[in-house]
N, C-alpha and C positions, 0 to 999 in steps of 0.2 A: 471528570465530568463525563457521564455517559449521555450522548446525544443521539436521539433516534427520531424516526419518522413519526407522524401522528396517527398511524394506522391503528385500528381498533385492537388488533392483536398485541401491539406494543403497549398500549394503554392498559389493556387487561393484564398483561404480564407485569407491568409496573404495580398495579393494585395487588396482584397475587404475591409479589415479592414483599410488598409492604405488610401484608397480612402475615406472611411467614416470618418476617423479621421483627416481630414485636418484642423480642427479648432485649433487655437493657444492654447486655454485652454487645450484641450485634449493632444496635442503634448507636452505642458509644463508639464502636469501631468505625462505623460509617461516618460519624461526626468528626472523630479524630483524624481520619484520613481525608476528610472533606470530599467524600464521594457523594455525588448527586446524579439524578437521572432527569434530564430535561428533554423537552420535545421541541421540534421545529415549529414554526408558526403554522397554524392550520391553513389548508388550501394554498400552500406555498411549496410545491414539490421541488422547486429549483434550489431550495436551501440544502437539500440532501444530494445535490449533484456531485459533490466530491466523492462520497462513498459509493454512490450509484455507479460512477465511472470506474471505481476500483472493482466493484462487483462484476461489471462488464469486462474488465481486464482479466478477470479470472475465468469467467464463463466462456469467453471466445476461444482461448487456447484449449480449454477442456473439450469443447464441442469439436474443434478441429482435430485434436489428437484421438479422442475416443471414437467419434463418428457413431456408427451403429454397433460397435463391438461391446462385449462385456469384459470388465476388468475384475481381477481379484482385489481384495482389500489392500494387499501390499502394493499392487500395481497402482491403484488409485491414490494411495498415500504417497508413493514415490512421485507420481505426477504432480500432485498438489504441492509437495515440498519444492519441487523444481520450479513450478510457477511462482510460488512464494518467493523463492530466491531471486528470480528474475525481476519480480515487481519491487522487491526491496533493494535491488541494485540500480533502479532507475534514478537518474540525476535529479536532485532538487534545486540545483543552481545551474547557471549558464556554464557551458563548457568552453573554457578559454583555450586558445592555441598554445601549444607548448612545443618548442623546437626540438627537444630531446625525445619526448614520447607523448602519448596521449595523456593529458593530465587527469589526475584522480579528482572526481567531483564528490561533493557531499550527497549522500544517498540515505534512504531510511535505514539501511543496514549499518551505516556508520553510527546512527543514533541508537539503534537497538543493541548492536554487538560491539561497537567501537572500531569496526573495520568493515571492509567490503567482503562479502561472503561468497561472491562468485568471481571467477577469473575474468579480468577485463583485457581487451586487446591492448597491445602496446606497439611501439615503433618497430620492434623486432619482427613482427608478423605483418604489419600493415604500413603502407607508405603514408606518412603524415603530410597533409597538404594544408598550408596556412591559408586562411581566408583574409588575413590582414595585408598581404602583399598585393600591391597594385600592379597589374600587368600593363606595360607600356605598349599601347596599340598603335602609336604614331610611328610611321615609317618614312 
């Protein structure tokens, strides 16, 4: 399912794609794969908050790294790939304390690639402090 905002450009693009995809073969493929394009409720921008937050998560580091400089195509591609790797390494679940090392959490990269694609810190480099231990403050 493709879900997008209700902007006029998305609606126009949807109509254009429908016009282009009038062949039986394309329509059969879309039906077989159960591919559909739906729109969020009109005048409800909060429905798109999830992907808008991801867009912001990409734009902010781009602006901070690039600033007012100009980058070559290869440089901008490398930067976007690094940002993509970091976003896909963000945890999707709660991070539990692990006494031996920092535990590996489920991330988008696990769902896409079957493994984490960026190096994560472990106990060898960082001191692991448990939040479960209660400090006795009575003296």
